[in-house]
KOLMAR-865346 format. One record per residue: x, y, z of N, C-alpha, C in turn; chain; residue in three letters. Coordinates in steps of 0.05 Angstrom, whole numbers. Layout:
REM KOLMAR-865346
    neast   nnorth      nup   caeast   canorth     caup    ceast   cnorth      cup   chaine   residu
        X        Y        Z        X         Y        Z        X        Y        Z        A      ALA
...
This chain:
REM KOLMAR-865346
    neast   nnorth      nup   caeast   canorth     caup    ceast   cnorth      cup   chaine   residu
      220      -63      553      215       -36      557      226      -17      532        A      UNK
      240      -32      516      249       -23      500      219      -17      476        A      UNK
      206      -27      473      177       -24      456      171        3      465        A      UNK
      164        4      490      148        28      509      165       50      512        A      UNK
      197       37      505      198        78      501      209       85      479        A      UNK
      210       67      459      202        79      429      156       92      424        A      UNK
      156       87      437      120        90      448      123      120      456        A      UNK
      141      120      475      142       139      483      160      183      473        A      UNK
      178      149      462      196       182      451      166      185      418        A      UNK
      154      166      401      134       165      385      129      189      388        A      UNK
      113      189      416       85       212      433       97      233      442        A      UNK
      122      238      443      147       264      449      151      270      423        A      UNK
      151      259      410      162       273      380      136      284      359        A      UNK
      106      274      371       87       285      355       78      318      355        A      UNK
       88      330      382       80       351      381      100      373      371        A      UNK
      133      351      366      145       379      357      147      381      327        A      UNK
      146      347      319      137       353      285      104      370      274        A      UNK
       97      367      287       64       375      281       76      416      290        A      UNK
       97      427      297      107       447      292      119      457      279        A      UNK
      140      438      273      156       445      253      150      433      221        A      UNK
      121      421      215      107       425      189       91      457      177        A      UNK
       79      454      206       70       484      213       87      512      204        A      UNK
      101      504      217      132       524      213      144      531      187        A      UNK
      154      506      179      148       501      146      137      519      125        A      UNK
      113      511      141       85       520      114       92      559      123        A      UNK
       90      555      145       88       595      144      102      605      132        A      UNK
      131      593      142      161       613      122      157      607       77        A      UNK
      127      596       75      133       591       52      108      595       43        A      UNK
       91      612       68       61       614       51       59      653       42        A      UNK
       60      652       20       68       682        4       44      708       10        A      UNK
       18      691       30        8       713       40       17      711       71        A      UNK
       46      709       76       53       717      112       86      729       96        A      UNK
       79      751      109      107       771      108      141      754      116        A      UNK
      133      739      129      157       722      121      168      700      106        A      UNK
      151      707       89      161       686       65      179      698       50        A      UNK
      180      739       54      195       742       43      223      754       47        A      UNK
      235      738       72      256       745       87      267      726       62        A      UNK
      290      741       62      324       722       47      319      693       55        A      UNK
      327      693       76      326       668       81      305      639       82        A      UNK
      276      646       72      256       647       88      258      610       71        A      UNK
      264      603       50      263       579       37      284      553       44        A      UNK
      304      567       61      320       551       80      317      545       97        A      UNK
      292      566      113      290       555      149      257      539      129        A      UNK
      247      546      117      224       527      118      239      493      105        A      UNK
      259      490       80      256       467       77      276      456       98        A      UNK
      287      470      124      293       459      161      279      450      155        A      UNK
      258      471      163      226       460      177      227      428      174        A      UNK
      218      429      135      205       417      130      224      383      134        A      UNK
      244      383      141      262       360      137      264      355      161        A      UNK
      255      366      185      257       364      210      218      355      214        A      UNK
      211      345      206      180       351      197      186      313      188        A      UNK
      201      312      166      191       290      146      210      273      167        A      UNK
      239      276      186      261       258      197      233      250      218        A      UNK
      218      270      241      211       258      263      177      239      262        A      UNK
      167      257      247      129       242      234      139      213      229        A      UNK
      105      205      244      109       188      242       96      166      220        A      UNK
       87      136      199       90       141      184       78      111      177        A      UNK
       50      119      165       32        96      168       30       75      149        A      UNK
       10       61      153       16        45      119        0       52      111        A      UNK
       23       62       80       13        76       57      -10       56       45        A      UNK
      -30       66       24      -42        55        4      -31       48      -24        A      UNK
      -48       29      -35      -25        34      -63      -36       51      -82        A      UNK
      -66       64      -75      -80        85      -92      -74       75     -136        A      UNK
      -64       53     -133      -78        45     -164     -106       47     -184        A      UNK
     -114       78     -183     -145        75     -191     -149       66     -230        A      UNK
     -127       68     -237     -133        68     -269     -104       55     -275        A      UNK
     -108       44     -304      -74        27     -314      -88       32     -349        A      UNK
      -62       28     -362      -65        26     -392      -67        8     -397        A      UNK
      -86      -17     -404      -81       -44     -410      -96      -47     -439        A      UNK
      -74      -56     -455      -97       -61     -489      -91      -35     -498        A      UNK
      -80      -11     -495      -83        11     -514     -108       33     -501        A      UNK
     -124       15     -480     -145        48     -465     -132       46     -438        A      UNK
     -152       58     -438     -153        70     -398     -175       56     -392        A      UNK
     -164       42     -357     -180        22     -355     -181       24     -315        A      UNK
     -198       28     -310     -208        30     -289     -196        7     -267        A      UNK
     -195        8     -247     -171        -3     -226     -198       -4     -194        A      UNK
     -210      -27     -185     -214       -36     -160     -212      -41     -140        A      UNK
     -201      -44     -117     -184       -65      -97     -200      -74      -87        A      UNK
     -213     -102      -79     -220      -114      -52     -206     -129      -34        A      UNK
     -208     -141      -23     -202      -159       -9     -226     -191      -17        A      UNK
     -199     -210      -28     -222      -238      -39     -220     -254       -9        A      UNK
     -197     -260       -5     -195      -274       25     -187     -261       46        A      UNK
     -204     -260       68     -181      -253      102     -179     -269      107        A      UNK
     -144     -272      128     -144      -289      146     -131     -263      167        A      UNK
     -119     -285      193     -121      -253      215      -91     -242      208        A      UNK
      -76     -273      187      -47      -247      185      -39     -242      162        A      UNK
      -56     -242      151      -52      -236      104      -97     -226       95        A      UNK
      -86     -209       82     -111      -221       59      -93     -223       40        A      UNK
     -112     -220       24     -114      -229      -18     -126     -203      -23        A      UNK
     -109     -202      -28     -130      -181      -45     -131     -178      -83        A      UNK
     -147     -166      -94     -153      -168     -120     -147     -140     -126        A      UNK
     -141     -134     -155     -138      -117     -167     -160     -111     -202        A      UNK
     -183     -116     -197     -204      -117     -211     -203      -84     -238        A      UNK
     -190      -98     -258     -200       -74     -285     -224      -84     -295        A      UNK
     -227      -48     -296     -264       -48     -315     -262      -35     -335        A      UNK
     -277      -36     -365     -282       -22     -376     -301      -16     -392        A      UNK
     -308        5     -407     -337         5     -424     -330      -13     -443        A      UNK
     -292      -13     -458     -302       -16     -492     -302      -43     -495        A      UNK
     -321      -54     -512     -331      -100     -517     -307     -105     -521        A      UNK
     -283      -90     -545     -260      -105     -537     -230     -107     -514        A      UNK
     -249      -93     -516     -221       -91     -488     -218     -106     -455        A      UNK
     -251     -101     -463     -261      -133     -447     -252     -159     -439        A      UNK
     -261     -162     -471     -255      -187     -488     -225     -190     -486        A      UNK
     -208     -182     -485     -172      -181     -483     -180     -185     -455        A      UNK
     -180     -165     -424     -176      -166     -401     -189     -206     -389        A      UNK
     -205     -212     -399     -219      -230     -393     -201     -254     -407        A      UNK
     -183     -243     -428     -171      -277     -435     -138     -260     -426        A      UNK
     -139     -248     -402     -109      -247     -400     -104     -272     -385        A      UNK
      -76     -272     -364      -65      -291     -350      -80     -274     -319        A      UNK
      -77     -300     -298      -84      -293     -284      -42     -300     -262        A      UNK
      -49     -270     -249      -18      -272     -231      -23     -274     -193        A      UNK
      -14     -284     -187       -5      -273     -159       11     -267     -142        A      UNK
       17     -246     -136       43      -232     -127       40     -234      -97        A      UNK
       60     -263      -99       67      -263      -56       88     -235      -49        A      UNK
       73     -221      -34      108      -200      -22       96     -209       -4        A      UNK
      136     -201        3      151      -204       29      132     -195       57        A      UNK
      142     -214       65      138      -210       92      162     -205      108        A      UNK
      179     -185      107      201      -172      115      209     -142      134        A      UNK
      181     -143      126      195      -109      149      182      -91      146        A      UNK
      165      -99      118      153       -64       94      128      -80       81        A      UNK
      110      -55       82       79       -72       80       81      -76       40        A      UNK
       68      -88       39       60      -106        9       53      -71      -18        A      UNK
       48      -55       -4       47       -36      -29       83      -30      -32        A      UNK
      100      -27      -20      139       -31      -32      132      -38      -59        A      UNK
      119      -66      -59      108       -78     -101       91      -54     -112        A      UNK
       84      -32     -108       60        -7     -124       74      -15     -153        A      UNK
       89      -17     -158      108       -13     -177       98      -39     -201        A      UNK
      106      -60     -191       97       -85     -197       74      -94     -203        A      UNK
       57      -83     -179       23       -83     -188        9      -72     -202        A      UNK
       22      -51     -213       11       -26     -231       20      -42     -264        A      UNK
       53      -53     -264       59       -63     -287       47      -85     -298        A      UNK
       47      -99     -280       36      -123     -275        4     -132     -291        A      UNK
       -4     -105     -284      -41       -91     -292      -53      -96     -318        A      UNK
      -29      -89     -335      -23       -81     -363      -44     -103     -373        A      UNK
      -19     -125     -379      -33      -143     -386      -45     -168     -367        A      UNK
      -44     -177     -340      -51      -188     -324      -68     -189     -300        A      UNK
      -87     -208     -295     -110      -211     -278      -95     -209     -251        A      UNK
      -89     -195     -237      -68      -186     -209      -80     -198     -180        A      UNK
      -74     -209     -170      -74      -199     -141      -58     -206     -128        A      UNK
      -52     -203      -98      -24      -198      -76      -30     -202      -50        A      UNK
       -6     -212      -42      -20      -216      -10       -3     -187        5        A      UNK
      -26     -186       21      -27      -160       37      -26     -164       70        A      UNK
       -2     -172       76       -2      -184      107       -6     -166      128        A      UNK
      -10     -174      146      -15      -148      169       -1     -143      190        A      UNK
        1     -123      196       14      -117      222        9     -135      245        A      UNK
       37     -139      258       20      -173      286       14     -145      301        A      UNK
       38     -130      306       17      -117      333      -13     -111      332        A      UNK
      -24     -111      304      -57      -105      307      -67     -135      309        A      UNK
      -56     -158      314      -74      -182      303      -78     -193      338        A      UNK
      -96     -194      348     -103      -205      375      -85     -225      384        A      UNK
      -86     -226      408      -64      -262      421      -82     -277      411        A      UNK
     -108     -272      402     -133      -291      415     -124     -314      376        A      UNK
     -114     -300      358     -116      -307      343     -100     -329      333        A      UNK
      -74     -336      351      -61      -347      355      -29     -343      336        A      UNK
      -14     -356      347       23      -356      329       21     -350      315        A      UNK
       31     -335      291       37      -337      261       70     -356      257        A      UNK
       69     -377      247      101      -398      253       98     -399      220        A      UNK
      124     -388      210      142      -401      184      111     -429      161        A      UNK
      110     -460      183       90      -467      171       66     -448      162        A      UNK
       52     -437      185       26      -428      167       37     -402      149        A      UNK
       55     -393      145       67      -377      117       51     -400       88        A      UNK
       66     -422       99       62      -432       68       32     -444       65        A      UNK
       19     -448       96       -8      -463       88      -27     -434       68        A      UNK
      -19     -410       88      -36      -389       70      -25     -379       36        A      UNK
       -6     -387       42       -3      -387        6      -17     -415      -12        A      UNK
      -23     -432       12      -28      -454      -10      -57     -443      -12        A      UNK
      -70     -440       15      -96      -429        6      -99     -408      -12        A      UNK
      -80     -384       -5      -91      -375      -25      -95     -387      -62        A      UNK
      -80     -402      -65      -78      -409      -91      -93     -430     -103        A      UNK
     -110     -444      -75     -132      -460      -77     -157     -439      -89        A      UNK
     -162     -420      -72     -163      -393      -67     -185     -380      -97        A      UNK
     -164     -384     -122     -163      -368     -132     -162     -375     -157        A      UNK
     -141     -414     -151     -154      -440     -178     -127     -433     -188        A      UNK
     -110     -464     -191      -78      -465     -199      -76     -475     -223        A      UNK
     -102     -486     -233      -98      -498     -261      -88     -466     -274        A      UNK
     -100     -442     -271      -88      -421     -287      -80     -406     -278        A      UNK
      -64     -408     -259      -45      -377     -239      -14     -381     -235        A      UNK
      -12     -357     -254       20      -359     -247       34     -338     -225        A      UNK
       47     -358     -204       61      -340     -192       82     -323     -184        A      UNK
       85     -298     -176      112      -283     -173      115     -281     -144        A      UNK
      142     -288     -144      144      -286     -108      173     -273     -111        A      UNK
      176     -242      -94      200      -228      -93      209     -226      -59        A      UNK
      243     -239      -65      255      -238      -37      250     -264      -29        A      UNK
      236     -256        7      238      -268        7      210     -299       11        A      UNK
      190     -292        0      174      -306       -4      171     -333      -22        A      UNK
      202     -323      -32      215      -355      -55      211     -377      -48        A      UNK
      214     -372      -12      229      -393        8      196     -408        5        A      UNK
      182     -402       25      157      -406       25      141     -425        8        A      UNK
      138     -402      -20      139      -408      -40      131     -436      -47        A      UNK
      158     -447      -63      173      -463      -65      162     -489      -47        A      UNK
      170     -488      -14      150      -505       -7      128     -510      -15        A      UNK
      108     -489      -19       78      -488      -13       75     -509      -52        A      UNK
       83     -500      -68       86      -514      -92       94     -543      -91        A      UNK
      109     -557      -73      124      -568      -70      102     -588      -50        A      UNK
       95     -589      -34       75      -602      -23       49     -603      -30        A      UNK
       39     -586      -46       15      -583      -69       23     -611      -94        A      UNK
       57     -613     -103       58      -632     -113       58     -658     -105        A      UNK
       69     -650      -78       73      -686      -66       42     -694      -57        A      UNK
       28     -693      -59       -1      -691      -54      -21     -697      -70        A      UNK
      -10     -697      -97      -18      -698     -131      -43     -678     -136        A      UNK
      -38     -661     -122      -48      -633     -122      -51     -612     -158        A      UNK
      -63     -604     -169      -54      -587     -190      -42     -558     -176        A      UNK
      -17     -564     -193        5      -537     -187       -3     -519     -204        A      UNK
       10     -495     -197        8      -470     -231       18     -471     -242        A      UNK
       -2     -457     -264       15      -458     -293       47     -449     -290        A      UNK
       55     -430     -275       87      -412     -267       94     -402     -246        A      UNK
      109     -407     -243      118      -399     -213      149     -381     -226        A      UNK
      145     -356     -219      171      -346     -225      178     -327     -194        A      UNK
      206     -333     -198      224      -332     -166      246     -307     -171        A      UNK
      245     -284     -156      264      -260     -153      268     -255     -135        A      UNK
      302     -242     -137      321      -235     -109      315     -255      -81        A      UNK
      307     -290      -84      311      -287      -55      317     -306      -65        A      UNK
      319     -317      -21      345      -337      -12      341     -361      -18        A      UNK
      338     -375      -41      330      -405      -47      353     -413      -24        A      UNK
      370     -414      -25      406      -425      -24      419     -393      -12        A      UNK
      413     -400       10      438      -371       21      462     -377       36        A      UNK
      472     -396       26      499      -399       27      514     -399        5        A      UNK
      499     -392      -29      517      -388      -53      524     -355      -44        A      UNK
      555     -337      -50      552      -306      -55      536     -294      -36        A      UNK
      537     -303        4      526      -288       23      530     -260       19        A      UNK
      504     -243       22      515      -220       41      511     -207       59        A      UNK
      510     -181       59      512      -175      100      494     -185       99        A      UNK
      464     -194       97      439      -195      110      454     -231      114        A      UNK
      458     -247      101      460      -273      108      496     -271      122        A      UNK
      506     -261      124      535      -256      151      519     -249      178        A      UNK
      492     -237      171      489      -236      200      468     -247      217        A      UNK
      452     -257      196      439      -291      208      457     -302      217        A      UNK
      479     -316      200      500      -330      203      519     -333      234        A      UNK
      520     -299      248      539      -304      257      537     -294      285        A      UNK
      502     -292      288      486      -305      298      475     -327      316        A      UNK
      480     -327      343      458      -341      346      440     -347      339        A      UNK
      420     -371      338      388      -367      346      376     -346      360        A      UNK
      391     -354      398      396      -348      412      394     -319      427        A      UNK
      412     -307      397      422      -281      412      393     -262      396        A      UNK
      392     -276      370      365      -266      363      332     -264      373        A      UNK
      329     -286      400      313      -283      413      312     -263      439        A      UNK
      346     -269      442      346      -251      458      345     -216      467        A      UNK
      351     -209      442      360      -186      421      334     -170      413        A      UNK
      317     -177      404      307      -174      377      278     -179      380        A      UNK
      270     -196      393      245      -197      405      237     -192      424        A      UNK
      216     -160      421      195      -156      435      164     -156      444        A      UNK
      157     -155      464      124      -170      475      106     -128      458        A      UNK
       83     -136      447       75      -103      443       63     -100      463        A      UNK
       54      -76      472       49       -67      501       22      -51      492        A      UNK
       -5      -52      510      -20       -40      512      -12       -4      494        A      UNK
      -36        2      478      -62        -1      477      -64      -29      444        A      UNK
      -51      -25      435      -51       -34      412      -64      -66      411        A      UNK
      -75      -73      388     -102       -95      398      -80     -122      408        A      UNK
      -51     -119      389      -36      -144      385      -28     -150      423        A      UNK
      -30     -139      439      -11      -134      467       -6     -155      472        A      UNK
        9     -158      478       15      -186      492       33     -204      465        A      UNK
       38     -193      450       48      -212      422       76     -205      424        A      UNK
       84     -229      420      125      -229      423      128     -224      392        A      UNK
      136     -204      379      143      -192      352      170     -183      352        A      UNK
      177     -181      324      209      -166      316      190     -140      298        A      UNK
      201     -122      324      189       -89      316      196      -75      289        A      UNK
      171      -73      280      178       -53      255      201      -35      260        A      UNK
      205      -18      283      226        13      294      246      -12      282        A      UNK
      259      -25      295      291       -46      303      291      -55      264        A      UNK
      276      -60      255      274       -67      226      278      -45      210        A      UNK
      266      -23      222      276         2      207      310       19      213        A      UNK
      314        9      240      339        23      241      374        3      225        A      UNK
      355      -27      220      366       -43      204      373      -42      174        A      UNK
      348      -23      171      356       -29      141      368       -5      130        A      UNK
      370       23      156      389        48      153      409       49      145        A      UNK
      419       23      174      444        16      190      458        7      165        A      UNK
      446       -8      138      455       -26      121      473        1       98        A      UNK
      462       29       93      468        41       75      457       70       84        A      UNK
      478       76      107      472       105      124      481      132       97        A      UNK
      504      121       86      515       145       65      490      159       57        A      UNK
      485      155       51      467       140       20      443      149       32        A      UNK
      432      148       51      413       157       57      416      184       68        A      UNK
      436      190       85      444       219       97      446      241       65        A      UNK
      457      227       39      453       239       30      424      242       10        A      UNK
      408      225        7      389       224        5      371      254       16        A      UNK
      379      253       43      360       274       56      372      298       54        A      UNK
      401      309       47      407       329       39      409      336       14        A      UNK
      400      318       -3      388       326      -31      361      331      -35        A      UNK
      357      328      -13      310       330      -14      322      371       -3        A      UNK
      338      368       25      337       399       26      340      417        6        A      UNK
      366      416       -1      381       437      -34      346      424      -47        A      UNK
      333      404      -57      316       413      -73      293      436      -59        A      UNK
      287      434      -40      266       448      -19      279      476      -34        A      UNK
      297      473      -31      314       505      -19      306      520      -53        A      UNK
      323      502      -70      324       507     -101      292      510     -115        A      UNK
      269      495      -93      244       500     -103      244      478     -131        A      UNK
      258      465     -125      257       433     -143      235      416     -138        A      UNK
      207      413     -144      189       412     -140      169      371     -149        A      UNK
      194      379     -157      195       345     -177      214      323     -159        A      UNK
      239      325     -155      253       309     -147      244      310     -113        A      UNK
      233      335     -103      231       335      -77      207      319      -65        A      UNK
      180      315      -86      168       300      -86      171      267      -91        A      UNK
      200      263     -104      199       236     -115      216      222      -83        A      UNK
      220      239      -75      230       230      -41      208      228      -26        A      UNK
      200      246      -21      176       242      -14      162      218      -17        A      UNK
      161      199      -38      139       179      -45      162      161      -31        A      UNK
      188      165      -35      198       139      -29      198      124       -8        A      UNK
      202      146        8      209       148       44      179      143       63        A      UNK
      157      159       32      128       144       58      138      117       55        A      UNK
      137      108       40      136        71       35      167       58       48        A      UNK
      181       82       44      216        51       69      199       57       91        A      UNK
      194       85      102      196        85      132      166       83      133        A      UNK
      157       67      124      121        45      133      140       28      135        A      UNK
      137       15      168      147        -7      176      122      -29      186        A      UNK
      120      -52      189      106       -79      204      120      -98      224        A      UNK
      107      -98      250      122      -125      258      123     -142      265        A      UNK
      132     -171      260      131      -200      246      129     -208      283        A      UNK
      103     -229      272      113      -243      306      134     -261      299        A      UNK
      136     -265      329      170      -272      330      167     -295      321        A      UNK
      156     -320      324      168      -350      312      161     -355      291        A      UNK
      156     -324      280      148      -326      248      180     -321      234        A      UNK
      199     -299      243      217      -287      248      237     -309      258        A      UNK
      237     -317      279      270      -332      290      252     -355      275        A      UNK
      239     -377      263      236      -394      251      250     -392      222        A      UNK
      241     -361      206      259      -361      186      290     -349      189        A      UNK
      297     -333      211      320      -345      209      349     -370      205        A      UNK
      321     -395      228      327      -421      242      331     -430      207        A      UNK
      313     -437      194      309      -454      180      327     -438      144        A      UNK
      324     -423      142      326      -402      116      359     -391      107        A      UNK
      368     -377      150      391      -378      140      414     -391      146        A      UNK
      412     -400      176      431      -425      192      423     -451      184        A      UNK
      398     -463      173      405      -490      176      402     -494      145        A      UNK
      394     -470      126      393      -481      103      378     -503       91        A      UNK
      348     -512      108      335      -539      109      323     -541       82        A      UNK
      316     -513       68      306      -521       43      336     -534       22        A      UNK
      353     -527       23      374      -536      -16      386     -571        4        A      UNK
      383     -567       35      388      -591       39      366     -615       44        A      UNK
      352     -597       33      332      -622       30      318     -646       59        A      UNK
      318     -614       77      314      -630      100      301     -615      129        A      UNK
      264     -603      101      246      -581      113      226     -597      109        A      UNK
      222     -590      138      198      -605      152      176     -578      152        A      UNK
      157     -590      148      122      -567      140      102     -598      148        A      UNK
       99     -575      167       61      -597      177       78     -616      184        A      UNK
       99     -634      196       97      -670      187      112     -670      165        A      UNK
      112     -652      141      117      -673      115      142     -664       92        A      UNK
      164     -681       84      178      -661       74      177     -646       51        A      UNK
      204     -623       48      182      -618       26      206     -624       12        A      UNK
      189     -634      -12      211      -637      -38      197     -625      -63        A      UNK
      221     -599      -72      220      -590      -97      220     -615     -117        A      UNK
      235     -639     -118      225      -654     -144      213     -667     -148        A      UNK
      179     -657     -129      158      -675     -144      144     -650     -162        A      UNK
      161     -627     -165      146      -608     -182      156     -617     -217        A      UNK
      133     -625     -227      141      -634     -247      118     -597     -271        A      UNK
       91     -601     -265       82      -588     -284       79     -561     -286        A      UNK
       99     -552     -268       97      -522     -260      128     -513     -273        A      UNK
      120     -488     -289      146      -472     -306      152     -448     -286        A      UNK
      180     -463     -284      206      -435     -273      218     -416     -281        A      UNK
      217     -395     -268      234      -371     -279      241     -363     -261        A      UNK
      266     -359     -254      286      -344     -245      295     -326     -251        A      UNK
      296     -299     -228      303      -269     -228      325     -272     -212        A      UNK
      349     -249     -219      368      -240     -205      370     -219     -215        A      UNK
      387     -194     -196      395      -169     -198      419     -177     -206        A      UNK
      441     -162     -221      464      -164     -221      477     -161     -193        A      UNK
      464     -126     -188      486      -117     -162      465     -135     -140        A      UNK
      454     -149     -137      432      -140     -119      455     -149      -88        A      UNK
      452     -136      -68      466      -141      -36      455     -150      -30        A      UNK
      429     -165      -28      407      -173       -4      412     -202       -9        A      UNK
      408     -210      -44      397      -228      -38      427     -246      -67        A      UNK
      452     -258      -53      463      -268      -75      459     -274     -100        A      UNK
      479     -262     -113      481      -293     -144      477     -316     -137        A      UNK
      470     -325     -160      467      -356     -146      440     -360     -123        A      UNK
      437     -344     -107      406      -362      -92      389     -367      -98        A      UNK
      375     -350     -115      355      -359     -138      352     -382     -145        A      UNK
      382     -368     -168      378      -395     -195      377     -416     -175        A      UNK
      377     -425     -150      397      -452     -134      361     -471     -148        A      UNK
      338     -456     -142      315      -471     -152      310     -485     -175        A      UNK
      325     -489     -193      330      -501     -220      340     -527     -209        A      UNK
      365     -525     -200      372      -548     -185      362     -561     -163        A      UNK
      337     -551     -147      322      -564     -124      299     -571     -152        A      UNK
      293     -564     -164      268      -572     -184      283     -588     -205        A      UNK
      286     -610     -207      293      -630     -219      286     -632     -236        A      UNK
      252     -653     -234      251      -652     -249      217     -640     -273        A      UNK
      221     -609     -270      213      -593     -278      240     -599     -305        A      UNK
      211     -602     -335      233      -605     -349      249     -581     -362        A      UNK
      264     -588     -372      274      -565     -383      268     -540     -401        A      UNK
      253     -550     -418      247      -521     -427      219     -514     -409        A      UNK
      213     -520     -399      199      -513     -368      215     -490     -348        A      UNK
      243     -483     -356      267      -473     -337      273     -454     -353        A      UNK
      277     -418     -344      287      -397     -353      315     -398     -330        A      UNK
      333     -374     -335      332      -350     -314      347     -337     -334        A      UNK
      332     -311     -313      347      -288     -326      355     -266     -296        A      UNK
      385     -257     -314      389      -234     -300      397     -209     -318        A      UNK
      380     -182     -295      380      -167     -301      405     -147     -297        A      UNK
      421     -140     -311      441      -119     -322      434      -92     -313        A      UNK
      466      -89     -288      447       -66     -267      435      -53     -252        A      UNK
      424      -86     -247      401       -84     -237      404      -85     -196        A      UNK
      402      -69     -178      403       -79     -159      379      -92     -142        A      UNK
      368      -95     -114      351      -113     -106      326      -99     -111        A      UNK
      320      -77     -119      292       -58     -113      291      -51     -134        A      UNK
      312      -53     -155      309       -59     -193      297      -70     -202        A      UNK
      299      -93     -190      290      -118     -206      262     -128     -204        A      UNK
      242     -106     -189      209      -107     -197      204      -76     -187        A      UNK
      215      -59     -187      206       -33     -176      225      -10     -198        A      UNK
      220        4     -212      226        16     -219      237       12     -261        A      UNK
      252       44     -252      255        41     -294      264        2     -316        A      UNK
      287      -10     -295      294       -32     -297      274      -54     -294        A      UNK
      260      -52     -278      235       -60     -270      213      -67     -306        A      UNK
      206      -44     -307      197       -41     -325      195      -42     -358        A      UNK
      231      -39     -365      238       -41     -393      249      -63     -395        A      UNK
      256      -83     -375      279      -112     -384      273     -143     -358        A      UNK
      260     -131     -333      242      -143     -323      220     -154     -335        A      UNK
      203     -140     -336      180      -140     -339      176     -155     -366        A      UNK
      183     -146     -387      182      -159     -411      185     -194     -420        A      UNK
      208     -202     -398      212      -235     -389      196     -245     -384        A      UNK
      184     -241     -359      161      -249     -345      138     -247     -360        A      UNK
      126     -219     -378      107      -236     -387      113     -244     -411        A      UNK
      128     -248     -423      139      -268     -442      130     -299     -444        A      UNK
      136     -304     -410      144      -328     -408      115     -339     -394        A      UNK
       99     -336     -381       77      -330     -375       61     -340     -401        A      UNK
       64     -319     -418       35      -329     -437       60     -352     -465        A      UNK
       77     -366     -458       92      -385     -467       86     -410     -474        A      UNK
       75     -411     -428       67      -427     -421       36     -417     -419        A      UNK
       28     -416     -417      -15      -413     -409      -12     -441     -433        A      UNK
      -40     -441     -430      -59      -466     -435      -59     -467     -467        A      UNK
      -48     -491     -471      -41      -490     -495      -75     -486     -515        A      UNK
      -68     -470     -543      -94      -460     -547     -106     -432     -533        A      UNK
      -99     -426     -517     -120      -413     -502     -112     -371     -514        A      UNK
     -124     -346     -521     -128      -333     -538     -101     -313     -521        A      UNK
     -101     -321     -509      -72      -297     -491      -50     -307     -498        A      UNK
      -45     -335     -502      -19      -338     -510       -9     -311     -530        A      UNK
      -29     -301     -543      -24      -292     -575      -16     -257     -565        A      UNK
      -16     -248     -539       -6      -233     -525       13     -218     -522        A      UNK
       17     -193     -527       41      -197     -518       53     -168     -499        A      UNK
       66     -172     -495       86      -143     -463       73     -118     -475        A      UNK
       59      -96     -459       66       -79     -470       98      -60     -462        A      UNK
      116      -57     -451      137       -44     -442      158      -58     -455        A      UNK
      184      -49     -466      185       -49     -491      202      -59     -483        A      UNK
      232      -83     -487      254       -78     -483      269      -72     -495        A      UNK
      302      -77     -476      314       -51     -488      333      -53     -516        A      UNK
      341      -41     -533      361       -41     -557      379      -63     -552        A      UNK
      391      -64     -532      425       -90     -531      415     -107     -518        A      UNK
      408     -123     -514      407      -159     -493      425     -153     -471        A      UNK
      417     -154     -453      424      -146     -426      428     -171     -413        A      UNK
      411     -194     -416      403      -216     -397      426     -234     -406        A      UNK
      428     -243     -383      432      -284     -384      422     -304     -384        A      UNK
      414     -312     -400      399      -332     -402      405     -357     -396        A      UNK
      386     -376     -397      408      -409     -397      407     -427     -424        A      UNK
      417     -440     -423      426      -451     -450      403     -460     -458        A      UNK
      386     -475     -438      355      -481     -454      340     -467     -463        A      UNK
      341     -444     -460      323      -420     -464      330     -416     -501        A      UNK
      357     -410     -500      378      -408     -531      348     -433     -535        A      UNK
      358     -459     -531      360      -488     -564      316     -477     -557        A      UNK
      320     -479     -545      279      -473     -552      271     -447     -554        A      UNK
      284     -430     -561      284      -401     -584      283     -421     -608        A      UNK
      313     -425     -615      323      -432     -628      295     -448     -651        A      UNK
      286     -481     -634      269      -493     -655      251     -477     -652        A      UNK
      234     -463     -645      205      -449     -641      209     -416     -672        A      UNK
      243     -427     -670      235      -390     -706      232     -411     -726        A      UNK
């Protein structure tokens, strides 16, 4: 009934939010006498905030139409390459009429960004995509809201996630592919590559794993504690609901997006309250820049999707309760996941110093599991001052993390490729802020 209650509440609020939006516009319209009242700006700001708090947030678009690549402005065409029931593989193809730029674009490395399936849409990685497009051919996984997937398409399991990643790798071609996984997908991505290596298949050139729970036992955060302090049955009985009509996925058991959003906000309620108050004040002062920044952030943050219950519950148990990957007990499709079988794929792990979602050491644990990757193909980077979102979005991502990833990918590109000579566009900070592995220092010294 909770899902139905939420749907009823949403329908009830729709007229109120529409009225609040219209009223806000009324008090700022210069042709309306009400806008001349001394308190007009404050009244308009109040109604605008009410509208933002009550409105329904749809899935955002990437809206990446062009980027600067190799010193030129190039056009971007976004299209679907592979269309599966629960996920679409999207490519952002770059176009230019400059012959020299076209040659450079063709030589750029190929990157597959595996986006999280943990509540938000893949557009949360918009900044990640836009930045990588400067020097890379970019694909991304775009996960589908489970409430939109008809029951006849079956149930989505954690094993299916792993198989989806493998299918996408094969569709693009593993030989020249570089994987970038952000947060939650680091675990299934490592499983996907491990199983491919065990099967004797060609594996991607590199794997970059950012802020993910490879070993959630290390430096547990509030997210980890919530998963370990409650039983599997508790999650099944308290956060799983059935999608009601008229949604296409009616009858499907899901972990609803609105419950996830409540959890997101509950982690930092004071921060969100302050953010909304600042937005109100900016509207009153007429500070359009900061107000627009708030709108853009919450348009993304408040847009959530439902996750299939099977996938969600299996992730809780496998990753956060049984720690099946680091303990060597994870079976996918009847086959044991063995990261030690990976030998030809270079590994870079990235962590944020202030990450409160994936604690320190959780992602770096991949180095221990992938023990047969040569030392000169393994690197670790810690972004000083960066929280969870800071390692893939914002200034620290663009200035600190991205140059490291760009350099790492080119370092391990196919020998003789023109792409090896390319350099990242983003500048590194003047002061070195990263903690590197001893192995990376040794290699750097040898190549100097």
